[in-house]
GUTIDO-169829 format. One record per residue (C-alpha): residue in one letter; x, y, z. Coordinates in steps of 0.001 Angstrom, whole numbers, padded with zeros to 6 digits, always signed. Example, Ala and Ser with C-alpha at 12.3 -4.5 7.8 and 13.67 -1.06 7.14 Angstrom:
2
a+012300-004500+007800s+013670-001060+007140
# end
This chain:
1104
t-027737+032430+015296k-027822+035724+013454q-024775+035588+011215y-023279+033004+008892g-021782+032975+005419f-018385+033226+003800i-015288+035179+004729k-013169+036675+001991f-009684+037423+003281d-008057+040249+001362e-004529+039948+002730n-003175+038662-000566k-004617+040637-003469l-003450+038066-005996d-005275+035261-004170a-008312+037219-003008a-010607+035531-005532t-010199+032122-003883r-009813+033204-000261l-013199+032020+000999s-013835+030372+004344q-017137+029508+005973y-018149+030897+009359i-021077+030937+011754r-021723+032983+014881l-023266+031051+017765s-024119+031599+021368l-021693+030246+023932t-024592+028332+025469t-025124+026329+022284n-025125+022608+022869a-021894+020971+021624e-023770+018036+020126t-025847+020460+018037v-022701+022185+016798v-021164+018873+015711k-024365+017913+013945f-024312+021227+012093m-020707+020695+010974q-021581+017281+009563q-024907+018182+007932g-024751+021926+007374w-021129+022189+006312r-021118+018615+005075l-017709+017886+006507p-016717+014302+005761k-016418+011893+008637p-012781+012034+009813d-010525+009142+010723l-008612+011302+013207i-009097+014562+015084i-005977+016632+015722s-006375+019393+018291v-003512+021889+018371t-002944+024082+021407g-000062+026221+022571g+001306+029722+022413a-001542+032016+021475k+000388+035281+021146s+004001+034675+020249f+005795+031655+018917d+009538+031606+018302m+011050+028648+016521s+013999+028196+014170t+013399+027806+010468r+014427+024153+010473l+012196+023227+013427r+009275+025176+011964k+009630+023262+008697i+009671+019900+010502f+006637+020832+012600q+004598+022096+009648s+005402+019216+007302g+004789+016617+010010l+001452+018093+011016v+000227+018299+007434a+001438+014773+006640a-000450+013399+009636a-003640+015224+008672i-003511+014115+005053t-002563+010513+005783t-005449+009945+008162n-008217+012091+006617a-008236+014233+009759w-010030+017249+011132l-007685+019881+012487i-009072+021985+015337t-007356+025141+016595a-008208+028429+018283g-008522+030064+014845t-006517+033191+015762n-003863+034693+013530a-001054+034531+016097g+001258+032079+017764v+001115+028394+016987v-002263+028691+015261k-000709+030982+012672e+002020+028404+012076v-000650+025748+011515g-002460+027948+009005e+000720+028741+007118a+001548+025051+007031f-001688+024262+005230n-001268+027264+002992k+002091+025920+001824y+000604+022476+001366r-002309+023920-000593y+000080+025426-003134t+002309+022348-003195n-000454+019804-003777r-003735+021569-004280k-005811+018515-005035n-005149+016771-001718g-004863+019947+000264l-008455+020827-000467d-009699+017814+001459v-008416+018826+004916p-010901+020719+007115c-009057+023196+009331i-011593+024396+011933g-011040+027410+014128i-013070+027616+017360a-012762+031185+018595s-014497+033807+020702w-016614+036356+018859g-015721+039098+021310y-012002+038295+021121t-012054+038429+017293a-010695+041692+015911g-012793+043272+013188n-015872+041198+014047e-018055+044122+013030q-017181+043237+009416l-018951+039915+009944d-021883+041415+011871c-024394+041384+009025q-027676+039629+009717s-028443+037170+006945t-031309+035513+008757n-032636+035278+012260i-032850+031821+013777s-033017+032033+017515t-033164+028488+018789d-030306+026026+018748t-032464+023226+017432n-033156+025172+014247i-029526+025836+013363t-029144+022893+011047k-032628+023214+009573g-032163+026868+008745i-028656+026805+007306y-028402+023380+005714p-030552+024204+002648f-028250+027153+001914m-025013+025269+002466r-025848+022296+000296h-025998+024559-002772h-022565+026005-002200h-020437+023375-000557n-018723+021693-003449q-015441+021040-001637i-013921+021698+001759t-011762+024455+000517h-010966+028078+000179s-012206+027887-003382l-015902+027633-002556r-018118+028760-005387v-020923+031152-004571d-023773+031859-006936s-024260+035456-008055d-027601+035613-006229d-025880+034804-002929q-022949+037184-003122y-024483+039133-000232l-023361+036265+002045v-019672+036946+001333r-017987+039195+003929n-014780+041032+003120y-012483+040728+006123t-009380+042851+006600v-007647+043837+009858k-004845+046334+009327e-004254+047316+012957k-004882+044783+015698p-006393+046248+018889k-005022+045247+022255k-006389+042080+023875r-007981+041043+020590c-006770+039055+017575d-007904+038615+013975l-008817+035331+012324e-006198+033166+010648p-006878+033360+006866n-005908+029790+005941h-008565+028042+008020t-011503+026566+006117h-014201+026938+008799f-014774+029126+011843l-017078+028591+014832l-017377+031973+016558f-019036+031794+019984d-020407+034943+021593d-020832+035434+025337g-020493+039213+025306q-016935+039109+026689p-013642+039684+024779n-011978+036688+026419a-010524+033845+024412d-010389+031373+027326t-014173+031267+027770v-014431+029087+024646l-012051+026387+025925p-014633+024273+027836l-017036+024306+024895r-014196+023455+022523a-013403+020422+024644e-017062+019380+024497i-017131+019822+020717e-014027+017677+020343k-015611+015062+022588y-018829+014851+020588s-016924+014938+017295r-015478+011573+018246n-018884+009925+018442t-019805+008233+015189s-021252+004967+013942i-019346+002914+011419e-021831+001168+009164t-021346-002551+008750t-023395-005215+007069t-023590-008123+009440d-023936-006315+012741g-025985-003333+011647a-023859-000554+013140v-020838-000823+015396e-020316+002125+017727s-016756+003370+017651l-014917+006495+018773i-012841+008429+016294p-009242+008675+017569i-008198+012087+018830v-004815+013512+019702m-003757+016843+021128v-000528+018546+020074l+001079+020961+022558v+003451+023565+021134e+004916+026112+023555g+001946+027576+025501g+001095+028982+028906p-001321+028288+031787s-004318+027991+029444s-002542+025317+027432i-001667+023470+030649r-005342+023491+031699t-006286+022217+028229i-003934+019248+028276c-004942+018369+031843e-008577+018138+030792a-007523+016130+027731l-005490+013620+029750d-008281+013227+032313s-010560+012255+029407n-007927+009746+028136t-006957+011902+025159p-003327+011323+024154v-001040+014342+024042v+002026+014931+021866v+004398+017478+023399i+006775+019329+021071k+009935+019532+023128e+012234+022557+022679s+009303+024697+021499g+009390+026644+024786r+007467+027355+028014a+004659+024917+028798a+005786+022281+026273d+009311+022158+027719l+007928+022067+031278v+005655+019114+030493a+008506+017300+028727e+010826+017645+031713l+008166+016643+034244h+007222+013656+032130a+010841+012518+032137c+010799+012613+035941y+007578+010627+036262t+008743+007843+033979e+011637+005569+034739s+012764+005705+031132e+011926+007669+028032n+011265+004474+026047s+014216+005254+023807n+014493+001655+022640g+015403+002527+019087n+012135+001714+017399g+009306+004040+016575y+006716+002269+018709p+006114+002269+022440t+006596-000345+025084r+004462-000391+028189p+006076+002021+030710q+006444+001349+034374t+003608+002553+036583g+003478+003675+040167s+004104+006794+042216v+007310+008722+042230k+009182+007920+045373g+012222+009389+046927g+013244+012848+047977s+015552+013276+045047k+012623+012975+042636e+010518+015500+044502a+013432+017901+044682e+014004+017558+040952i+010326+018243+040221n+010317+021309+042483a+013438+022580+040770i+011844+022181+037347l+008706+024031+038489a+010720+026810+040088k+012729+027257+036919a+009564+027502+034828q+008023+030189+037095a+009982+032906+035303d+008570+032044+031853i+005025+030962+032743t+002936+033483+034613g+000268+031919+036822l+001945+028508+036998d+001123+028156+040702e-002569+027794+039852v-002080+024783+037584k+001127+023059+038701s-000450+020732+041249n-003072+019559+038761l-000381+019138+036108c+001758+016953+038348r-001238+014828+039286v-002273+014257+035680l+001239+013460+034485n+001672+010951+037296q-001618+009194+036558h-001612+009375+032728k+002031+009514+031834q+001552+006669+029368l-000704+008945+027288v+001999+011582+026870t+004448+011312+023967i+007459+013578+023829f+008580+014602+020360k+012092+015906+020008f+013149+017182+016618d+016578+015514+016582s+015571+012326+018406k+016314+008992+016792r+013106+007588+018247h+010830+009326+015768r+013481+010098+013134g+012379+013723+013071n+008837+012832+011911l+006019+014415+013886e+003507+012036+012317d+005351+009085+013916a+005024+010713+017331i+001304+011279+016773l+000899+007652+015737e+002781+006486+018833s+000491+008490+021067l-002567+006971+019396f-001177+003476+019910n-000587+004306+023561a-004163+005506+023895a-005428+002279+022341k-003273+000116+024625f-004030+001935+027865s-007671+002770+027233d-010321+002162+029864d-011755-000600+027740h-010929-003828+029574n-011663-005921+026486e-008303-006842+025040q-009883-007716+021698n-011321-004210+021339r-007947-002670+022109r-006245-004923+019584t-008866-004051+016958a-008360-000353+017639e-004608-000772+017154l-005128-002599+013863r-007487+000128+012678l-004842+002728+013475a-002118+000725+011743i-004243+000519+008590a-005186+004206+008730w-001524+005200+009035h-000362+002495+006641k+002065+000975+009148i+002449-002483+007712n+005619-003267+009655y+003943-002566+012996a+000995-004777+012087q+003276-007640+011066k+005424-007325+014186y+002862-006724+016935l-000685-007397+015711l-000897-010043+012999t+001545-012694+014156d+001520-016441+014599t+000905-016052+018328t-002140-013799+017875i-003817-015731+015085s-006159-017541+017470k-007169-014344+019273w-008713-012595+016297k-012403-012807+015492e-013382-013465+011926d-015692-010437+011802d-012946-008098+013051l-010607-009255+010322r-013366-008872+007769r-013960-005254+008782a-010210-004639+008691l-010088-006082+005179v-012896-003751+004085d-010987-000812+005582a-007788-001807+003771l-009667-002133+000497h-011314+001236+001035r-007926+002896+001537g-006330+001010-001343y-003483-000496+000717v-002453-003558-001261d+000091-004749+001307f-002516-004777+004082v-005008-006602+001871e-002378-009198+001078l-001394-009520+004748l-004967-009976+005935i-005646-012606+003276e-002490-014470+004214f-003479-014206+007871g-006712-016108+007397t-009495-013894+006156s-010679-014115+002559l-012395-012004-000028e-015222-014542-000269k-016310-013700+003282l-017108-010114+002374t-020793-009358+001938n-022929-007512-000564g-023283-004770+002009d-019501-004437+002217l-019293-004060-001551k-022087-001483-001534h-020258+000376+001250l-017035+000410-000797y-018815+001930-003784a-020544+004564-001651t-017683+005758+000557t-014909+006392-001944l-014249+009948-003086t-015948+010798-006363s-012828+012490-007708n-011100+009106-007967r-013813+007357-009943l-013920+006604-013621p-016256+008832-015606l-019847+007859-016281k-021850+009025-019239g-024498+011572-018279k-023691+011494-014547g-022836+014502-012415k-019567+014499-010547h-021170+014810-007107v-023845+012190-007638i-023466+008986-005639w-022699+006274-008162t-023587+002643-007562r-022306-000629-008880e-025336-000896-011158d-024492+002465-012737f-020988+001333-013648y-022052-002089-014901s-024824-000689-017078d-022625+002018-018582y-019435+000029-019145f-020867-003357-020043h-024159-002271-021672v-025822-005368-020294i-027728-006364-017179l-025591-008904-015362y-028235-010052-012898n-031778-011293-013080t-034246-008441-012854n-037700-007946-011461v-040480-005691-012605n-039788-002773-010283n-036023-002684-010473k-033455-003538-013120f-031215-005007-010436p-032580-007204-007652l-032404-006156-004022l-029636-008428-002781d-029347-009235+000898d-026617-007066+002406n-025622-009844+004803m-025157-012398+002034p-021475-013270+001400l-020098-012576-002069g-018798-016132-002290k-016734-017341-005235g-017521-014225-007224a-015935-011903-004651p-012547-011492-006431q-014298-010577-009692d-016669-008095-008017l-013872-006437-006046f-011590-006395-009079l-014208-004488-011065w-014835-002185-008089a-011143-001333-007878i-011038-000481-011578f-014202+001610-011487l-012704+003608-008635d-009354+003853-010455r-007317+001919-007888f-004938+000525-010463e-002425-001159-008130l-005193-002690-006050a-007014-003786-009198t-003848-005478-010434y-003562-007401-007176l-007241-008394-007153c-006894-009454-010769s-004456-012094-009604k-007141-013538-007305t-009888-013920-009903w-010976-016992-011792n-010321-016971-015534s-007039-015210-014858s-006243-014677-018515i-009626-013046-019183a-009797-010735-016151p-007075-008374-017479l-009043-008064-020711f-011985-006763-018702g-009659-004279-017044s-008469-003140-020454l-012074-002876-021669i-013098-000615-018798y-010067+001663-019019r-010405+002100-022777r-014051+003078-022441a-013105+005458-019619a-010498+007017-021916r-013218+007690-024488l-015442+009336-021868e-012680+011378-020214l-012048+014900-021476d-008763+015629-019700v-005868+014718-021995d-003452+013643-019239i-006018+011453-017504k-007057+009983-020847q-003432+009038-021546q-003121+007434-018108y-006234+005349-018755e-004777+004184-022051e-001520+003205-020347n-003424+001232-017707a-005369-000540-020441d-002114-001440-022210q-000675-002847-018981f-003696-005101-018474d-003354-006146-022104t+000260-007103-021425h-000748-009076-018320a-003314-011044-020317m-000725-011822-022994s+001847-012970-020433i-000606-015269-018641i-001935-016945-021778d+001627-017409-023084r+002648-019011-019780c-000243-021405-020177f+000910-021992-023753d+004459-022780-022639n+003035-025183-020077d+000664-026978-022432e-000147-025823-025972h-003400-027742-026322f-004627-026596-022928a-003871-022931-023679v-005542-023032-027097d-008553-024696-025510l-008789-021801-023020l-009341-019417-025924k-012343-021458-027022r-013917-021700-023563p-016328-019019-022363a-015204-017122-019263v-017507-018507-016587a-016431-015915-014015f-017266-013055-016396n-020720-013808-017740n-019528-016480-020208v-017888-013963-022524n-015718-015309-025332p-012041-014355-024770l-011190-013628-028389q-014346-011639-029045l-013636-009559-025948a-010004-008992-026975r-011100-007980-030462k-013673-005559-029083v-011099-003918-026806n-008294-003944-029416c-005945-005829-027123k-003116-006013-029621s-000609-007617-027239f-003001-010402-026262l-004024-011103-029856a-000347-011082-030883s+000567-013690-028271k+002015-017050-029220c-001070-018855-028030v-003487-016793-030103q-001261-017134-033169k-001269-020894-032703y-005018-020771-032469l-005099-018715-035669d-003054-021384-037430h-005731-023920-036528q-008502-021584-037594w-006788-020432-040803f-006353-023927-042189g-009385-025497-040554y-009049-029266-040726i-006324-029152-043338n-003061-030388-041879y-000966-027226-042102k+002168-028969-040826r+002732-030750-044144t+005321-029530-046630a+004331-026634-048947i+000751-026806-047768n+000118-023145-048641f+001155-023675-052234r-000874-026889-052557v-004011-025220-051235f-003444-022282-053591l-003175-024580-056613c-006398-026346-055702s-008110-022985-055360l-006605-021517-058516f-007163-024201-061164f-010427-025591-059923p-012037-022811-057882l-015601-024145-058073l-014863-027793-058876p-012594-028952-056019i-011554-032221-057653f-008031-032307-056237c-008966-031041-052805i-009696-034610-051697f-005975-035351-052052l-004975-032740-049491p-003911-033968-046030y-006639-033553-043404i-006946-034176-039726q-010013-035504-038010k-012353-033359-036005h-011259-033390-032366e-013416-035580-030180q-014454-034485-026736i-012585-036756-024349i-013160-034675-021220r-016724-034928-020056s-018561-033046-017393t-018186-034106-013795r-021611-035696-013797d-020838-037769-016880q-017467-038834-015526s-019083-040258-012431k-021215-042538-014619v-018384-043915-016739s-015886-046405-015443q-012173-045799-015678s-011626-048739-018029t-014291-047451-020414m-012661-044018-020511i-009230-045509-021232h-010743-047654-023985n-012357-044585-025565v-009103-042655-025507i-007111-045508-027056e-009746-046085-029695s-009823-042384-030531v-006041-042222-030872q-005932-045342-033069h-008713-044026-035247k-006927-040719-035603g-003736-042490-036593k-005463-044154-039511n-006644-040729-040664h-009768-042057-042366v-011621-038953-043548p-014424-039532-046065w-014084-037669-049350s-017366-035857-048722e-015994-034588-045430k-012815-033508-047189i-014794-031316-049597r-016680-029758-046697y-013462-029224-044730f-011891-027629-047803y-014644-025054-048197e-014797-024315-044470a-011106-023416-044245p-010619-019603-044137i-007422-019901-046190v-009436-021373-049063r-011959-018574-048827f-009087-016103-048792y-007598-017569-051977y-011022-017622-053619y-011629-013990-052751m-008120-013030-053868i-008507-014787-057227f-011923-013373-057921f-010863-009946-056706i-008017-009933-059206l-010445-010968-061933f-012810-008242-060772l-010088-005597-061039g-009168-006861-064496l-012795-006662-065606f-013125-003227-064012s-010025-001955-065821f-011169-003435-069145v-014592-001795-068895l-013153+001633-068148l-010596+001408-070932v-012621+000144-073873d-016180-000708-072861y-017734+002139-070908f-020003+004265-073098p-023164+006301-072738l-026440+004447-072433n-027468+002909-075782i-030745+004689-076363y-030216+004912-080137n-030201+001111-080663e-026559+000811-081704h-024695-002472-081700r-023014-003125-078350s-021066-006342-077726g-022478-007645-080999i-026082-007080-079892q-028128-004266-081369y-030618-003401-078645l-028291-003888-075706r-028394-000745-073565i-025075-001403-071806p-022290-003884-072672i-022315-007388-071234t-018971-006817-069494e-020421-003820-067726i-023467-005843-066653i-021168-008448-065104l-019233-005636-063431h-022410-004199-061893i-023415-007643-060616c-020025-007962-058903f-020369-004486-057449w-023778-005158-055957s-022639-008475-054524f-019778-006592-052810i-022260-004037-051496i-024494-006789-050112e-021477-008314-048378e-020560-004991-046800i-024144-004502-045637r-024064-007963-044063q-020843-007152-042209f-022235-003841-040992l-025451-005404-039698f-023776-008300-037938v-020900-006371-036373n-021103-005833-032606s-019934-002213-032669k-020950+000068-035505r-018411+002614-034314e-015637+000042-034479y-016684-000904-038014i-016664+002684-039247s-013291+003434-037620g-011575+000571-039493i-009421+001905-042324w-010386-000852-044789n-014067-000493-043996m-013735+003244-044483i-012186+002666-047927d-015025+000268-048737m-017640+002856-047790i-015986+005611-049843a-015628+003263-052819t-019300+002270-052500i-020407+005917-052414l-018328+006729-055497y-019806+003748-057324l-023384+004654-056436i-022867+008202-057740s-021388+006928-060979f-024091+004238-061245i-026933+006761-060937t-025455+009352-063280r-024541+006629-065762f-028203+006063-066724i-028872+009732-067544v-027838+010404-071130l-026297+013856-070757e-022679+014622-071528p-021910+016438-068201l-023435+013621-066191f-021615+010969-068198v-018361+012833-067507v-019177+012791-063797s-020022+009101-063995k-016758+008088-065620i-014597+010327-063415f-016129+008925-060245l-015815+005394-061545c-012128+005961-062319l-011592+007292-058808d-013406+004250-057529l-011012+001994-059441i-008082+003608-057619l-009623+002782-054248w-010273-000824-055258y-006645-001196-056280v-005575+000267-052926r-007961-002190-051294t-005752-005051-052493l-003134-004021-049927e-005218-005729-047272l-004304-009055-048846f-000701-008472-047734a-001758-008848-044099a-002062-012600-044610f+001643-012985-045363e+004277-012732-042667k+006859-011089-044914l+004565-008485-046457g+002321-007669-043470p+004893-005734-041395k+005998-003813-044497l+002423-002670-045023i+002397-001232-041492m+005617+000638-042192i+004093+002108-045356f+001089+003445-043451n+003256+005001-040753t+005620+006636-043225m+002610+008081-045045k+001894+010122-041907d+005372+011632-042137f+004792+012300-045819l+001645+014314-045026f+003677+016533-042701f+006273+016925-045455v+003559+017978-047917c+002385+020662-045484f+005914+022060-045170i+006745+022035-048855l+003323+023477-049745i+004242+026653-047847f+007472+027126-049818f+005747+026056-053027l+002985+028668-052785g+005387+031439-051854y+007773+030643-054707s+005243+029881-057444i+003034+032918-056927s+005881+035412-056546s+007915+034025-059487w+004932+033792-061829s+003917+037337-060985l+007432+038495-061905i+007805+036736-065239t+004298+037701-066434t+004658+041406-065641d+005955+042223-069140n+002811+040724-070649q+000585+042848-068435v+002403+046221-068404s+003838+048132-071415w+006249+051057-071012n+006367+053538-073925y+009345+055882-074346n+010084+058892-076625n+012984+059047-079007d+015026+060915-076419g+014486+058082-073941s+011962+059841-071754l+008885+057967-070571f+005898+058634-072773n+003288+056560-070856g+002698+053218-069172s-000228+051099-070324v-001851+048018-068863s-003062+045179-071028g-006823+045373-071512g-007051+048366-069253g-006398+046151-066225s-009616+044170-066683g-009950+040590-067805l-006513+039601-066498w-007901+037081-064015t-008749+033649-065372w-008859+030270-063719q-006043+029275-066032i-003715+031351-063853l-004083+028868-060992r-003078+026023-063240d-000178+028012-064703v+001116+028908-061247t+000864+025314-060084n+002407+023954-063284f+005266+026454-063021g+006231+025519-059468v+005389+021862-059090w+007967+020594-061564k+010725+022477-059772i+010167+020176-056818f+011207+017252-059021g+014270+019082-060346q+013024+020426-063709t+014271+024037-063851v+014384+024622-067634s+011851+027268-068640f+011795+029904-071427s+010382+032419-068966l+013653+032532-067050d+015901+033171-070050g+015415+036927-070060t+017955+039435-068832d+015505+041870-067264a+015253+042314-063541y+012100+040219-063312s+013712+037168-064883i+016909+037528-062871v+015058+037675-059558a+012826+034756-060609f+015954+032800-061580i+017498+033416-058139l+014247+032406-056413t+014204+029212-058486i+017695+028283-057311v+016751+028850-053682f+013484+026950-053984v+015054+023970-055732a+017775+023850-053094i+015253+023894-050268s+012783+021430-051794n+015242+018941-053294v+018138+019131-050884l+016863+020229-047504l+013233+019101-047249l+013680+015893-049212n+016572+014789-047013v+014563+015689-043925l+011760+013482-045240i+014207+010611-045771a+015502+011062-042227l+011939+011029-040882f+011228+007847-042826n+014327+006254-041364v+013372+007144-037788t+009778+006020-038293i+010818+002694-039789q+013187+002035-036907n+010498+002860-034355v+007841+000836-036113q+010054-002124-036842m+009975-003274-033217q+006195-003135-033089s+005349-003957-036681h+005392-007707-036113r+003049-007394-033142i+000694-005125-035044w+000783-007465-038033r-000213-010344-035787y-003156-008295-034608q-004163-007523-038187r-003754-011170-039047f-006251-012013-036329l-008714-009547-037824l-008147-011085-041254v-008710-014635-040027y-011746-013508-038066e-013165-011790-041148y-012647-014692-043541n-013843-017204-040990n-017225-015456-041142k-017306-014848-044879p-019354-017024-047221p-017371-019907-048713l-017986-018580-052227p-016752-015162-053363p-018867-012481-055050p-021019-012719-057058f-021708-016310-055949n-021948-015316-052286t-025601-014324-052679i-026497-018007-052950y-025113-018587-049482y-026917-015740-047718l-030232-017494-047278y-028513-020442-045610r-026580-018073-043322m-029767-016286-042321i-031312-019546-041166l-028174-020403-039163y-028163-016950-037594i-031728-017371-036338i-030836-020745-034843e-027743-019310-033127k-029802-016474-031636i-032277-018962-030188q-029469-021013-028648y-027802-017864-027256y-030739-017033-025009r-030872-020480-023472q-029690-020662-019906n-026286-022270-019555h-025195-022575-015957r-021482-023233-015530h-019293-023896-012551v-015616-023724-011712s-013892-026409-013771d-010544-028183-013566a-009319-026072-016485m-010073-022879-014549q-008179-024168-011520r-005221-025154-013681e-005279-021748-015365s-005363-020061-011963a-002373-022095-010740i-000279-021087-013771a-001375-017453-013407d-000306-017448-009734d+003282-018081-010803y+003124-015127-013165w+001576-012757-010610s+004175-013813-008026y+006871-012859-010509v+005164-009517-011227v+004882-008642-007528k+008452-009718-006845h+009722-007738-009824g+007763-004683-008711k+009212-004862-005194k+012662-005267-006692d+012161-002061-008637q+011113-000268-005458i+014206-001550-003654e+016416-000373-006512v+014856+003086-006323a+015416+003176-002560v+019061+002129-003004q+019546+004859-005584n+018108+007430-003185i+020445+006249-000440e+023414+006459-002795r+022390+009971-003776k+022139+011045-000131l+025534+009476+000633h+027010+011428-002254d+025496+014645-000876l+026816+013743+002563q+030336+013336+001217e+030141+016740-000443q+028892+018349+002776i+031712+016780+004787h+034205+017956+002197d+032810+021495+002433m+032982+021458+006238i+036616+020316+006163y+037459+022891+003545h+035514+025847+005019g+035932+025051+008683p+033870+023484+011511n+031361+026375+011691y+030195+025972+008087d+026420+025437+007948q+025902+023652+011260e+022248+022814+010581w+022772+020676+007479l+023013+017417+009445l+019331+017461+010404s+017947+019144+007296d+017151+015803+005630a+016188+013890+008730
# end
């Protein structure tokens, strides 16, 4: 070839920047197989699931507006649904122009999907008008075998998408050809501007028909592909192809004859004119019926030759009638009759107003493909049935599959491997109903292989995947990439050369298949499919938490605001699913549900459910009834919280004897739960009578409630509620000591040997020393929390932790400056310490989260504070405008003096101090002091008592400002508070439950003794931490347990309800649409009766 590059169509000046199509000029003798290879490798066209070849009227094409709309929408819908290639003659006339305009409309209607449809024009170079504009030699590659090698390196740098919006680097702008044809010469035609690719073949002749044989060869070789599988290596399969005939002449008749001889199905658009109408009428003669059985799918037509003189006379009459419209019909009519007689089952007639296809061209195309699969030359019935199922999945025809393919009578005829490949195809396309049908029909997710999973990750479009940190959009992402980025751990054993082992592609996924496919569906953002697969996983209450984890991390990585919001909504839905499942388990059996929260999730790498929910901030799950019941157990430990006034009794024991728990032994306790359920191996070794004896003995022993007093003391200190009361009591004492020191006992460092606290050489008072010890014990506790937290980012983002960090920084500044005996530094020290005291008082609000009555109110306070900040911004604008202008008015007399003569004439005007020295920082305070009190209603001021113009104007401004700030803005703030409280009130209880979980979690991990006595406990905790780390790395192999099966059974009921409820919603939407259409129909009928029978005759079929 000598020419290739990009075509820039300049028909539309506004869209000229994106009007880029790729083209290549080739010799007519080029091998078709080489051309197809170039399209796949050079242009990088994705492998299609269907090839649609459109032929018909090449010069003129007359069709009504309604029929044109039906044809265009149906053709585009078929191409998009099946991921098709569309092949035409590429000329800007006739039916090809209609095809191009159809995709142009679709491109503007839905740009994202429209970009993925290759529209390929195969045209003659000599027949192309204005080809001299493309005749610019970019390179010179003479042999056909070098086409792909020479052009592929160039194309791979530029082909980002199959679109008109190809991006070309500035260095390669010379490859862009401007193409404009203002006047079309005779016997030549320009290129259609909406096609994405052009193959221009040159034989030195300006004849469009010379390309037709090569086009047929290209379409033939385009069908050849290999579908990669995992168990059988590669299964050879032909891509389905269909030809659409619209209008046309002798050339179109020759084209469809060649197509039918090669068993290519043909869809004929009846009423489009000329050749299409002729073929439709002849087809009706050669078939005994038109298969108008009311459904959208074919039955096997009768075969055999047409007999009888009446038939032959009818055919001759049809041909004679068509002679006037089709020039040169005599040359092709005999071949046409032969082909229609032999392959009439491959011809589908589409009529716009026919009930058979309900006005949908895509249904007619699907019918023709089903016919081709049924009547193919393949004598293997299983292959034909598999081809039909593949078509049904590609077109998402679930009803056809249920009625004809996957039935009780055909269940024994299907091979397991065929169903497995169909399941992979359904998963790849994201069709939940097909996945569900195939699983119900007998196949299972466990039979899928590692190779199938790898294929699913590799073949899905990158635009649908969740974002990965540091990965390009067009890089092929693997399962290992997602797992490493979203889980931050290696989930499989590794070897030296590779982080992930090389798993056998033929190895079945086994029991872990639902989990692996569930994560795959989430990573590829198939939310509905992920929800369905979530219902098939083990640990059904934990799987949605993983979904929420992944979507929340994706929301942090995503930059687009709308997509980020959608990820957050998906995460919230999974959170709701997890809450609903665990609450269903709780309603079924409280002890069983609470025990699930303590068990590690075997199916998900033994993760702890509550730790995962806390990490993901699953507020709904943590606010569930089951988790709150678990928190009751954790909050009181082994203290029996069901006794009367137990909170008050525990508080008294903590208050009066905080470090000497004498009366704690009199509190009611429960025994530590014994493990009754043993492992399967242990159960096999113990007889049934022994187990019953153990249970009875355990229950009797529990009834006696014999808890040693030493155990009671240990239980008392281990209870988080006791630690909470201890911390609350000592925190109150700490604040009292802090306040006392700042008020009467905080002085400069005693370097002059004065008496302090009754001691002469004491540098700082004893109370302050105790205060510093408490401070440093708090700092050590915060450091411990920061080091042991799983996510440093999560710790810093917490509001209470943020207050702690700010308070610590303020204290450290005051602590350092406190030991430097200089007045300015001592001032800084005391000011910062006073500010620190404010934060520590605010810090006490966290204690409210432990109480059910006060916790929700605290949430309302925080939310109303957001409204208050907006109010401050608004009133600050009015405040600055009023204060500055009014103060400038009332101080003018002090700055300017007017001197007059005795006759009243102006003598001179002087400025105080000559205009210099008027600015002082005191002015800012005066302005603020003047205006700020007006906000609170104080309007009395001596400055406004004057009768001069300045004072009068300032007085009027004061009235306006007070009215705005006190009446308007203040009432708006009250209204905002009211709305916020009403909105928050519904969610405040749920949010409080979440904060209560955080509180219990925090105090469960705190030392049993509060600061400053907590430092004694740290050494013991460090030893325990080392032991826990050693035990964590031990291998702990777990299997599916009875509890997991019971959990799965309860979750199945919930998921069945969810699916049923979702289908009910879809039915309600469909009913509403039908009601809306009936209402429109009534209005149309009313208009026809009112305006007459000729009013808008085409409305009946406009919504077909």
